[in-house]
C-alpha positions in Angstrom: 189.7 21.9 87.6 191.2 19.7 84.9 189.1 16.9 83.4 190.8 13.5 83.2 190.9 11.5 80.0 192.2 8.0 79.2 195.3 7.3 77.1 195.5 3.8 75.6 198.8 2.6 74.3 200.3 -0.8 73.2 203.4 -1.7 75.0 205.4 -4.9 75.7 204.0 -6.7 78.7 207.4 -7.2 80.4 208.4 -3.6 79.9 205.1 -2.5 81.5 205.5 -4.9 84.4 209.1 -3.7 85.1 208.1 0.0 84.8 205.1 -0.6 87.1 207.4 -2.1 89.7 210.0 0.6 89.3 207.5 3.5 89.6 205.9 1.7 92.6 209.3 1.6 94.3 209.3 5.4 93.8 205.9 5.7 95.4 204.1 6.7 92.2 201.8 5.0 89.7 202.7 4.4 86.0 199.9 6.9 85.2 201.6 9.5 87.3 205.0 8.8 85.8 203.5 9.3 82.3 201.8 12.5 83.4 205.2 13.8 84.8 206.9 12.9 81.5 204.3 14.8 79.4 204.4 17.9 81.7 208.2 17.9 81.5 208.1 17.7 77.7 205.6 20.7 77.6 207.6 22.7 80.2 210.9 22.3 78.3 209.4 22.1 74.8 211.6 19.0 74.1 212.0 15.4 75.0 213.6 15.6 78.5 216.5 13.3 77.6 218.8 12.8 74.7 217.7 10.8 71.7 220.5 9.7 69.5 221.7 6.9 67.4 224.6 4.9 68.7 227.2 4.5 65.9 227.8 1.0 64.7 231.3 -0.4 63.9 230.6 0.1 60.2 229.8 3.8 60.8 233.3 4.4 62.2 236.5 4.5 60.2 238.4 2.0 62.2 241.9 3.0 61.2 244.1 3.7 64.3 244.5 7.4 63.5 240.7 7.9 63.3 239.6 6.0 66.5 238.0 8.5 68.9 239.2 7.8 72.5 235.7 8.6 73.8 234.3 5.5 71.9 236.8 3.2 73.7 235.5 1.4 76.8 238.1 1.4 79.4 238.1 -1.1 82.3 238.0 0.4 85.8 239.6 -2.7 87.3 243.3 -3.5 86.9 244.2 -6.3 84.6 245.8 -9.4 86.3 248.8 -10.7 84.5 
């Protein structure tokens, strides 16, 4: 049987409160959610979501020929004229 230990971290109070409420709505504790995250990391041998930097406007050559259509936010609602 596994022996439990404590993990102490510093985190923004509002973030913790929001996460506690969210996990509670799922029917699990924050401690259980952190345990699930760690187990998933070990199972997959990676962070189980993408970590990436979002390019800033200065990182992108903004000439019309170089604008990547995937970076353009398109409205899903029709414009009213």
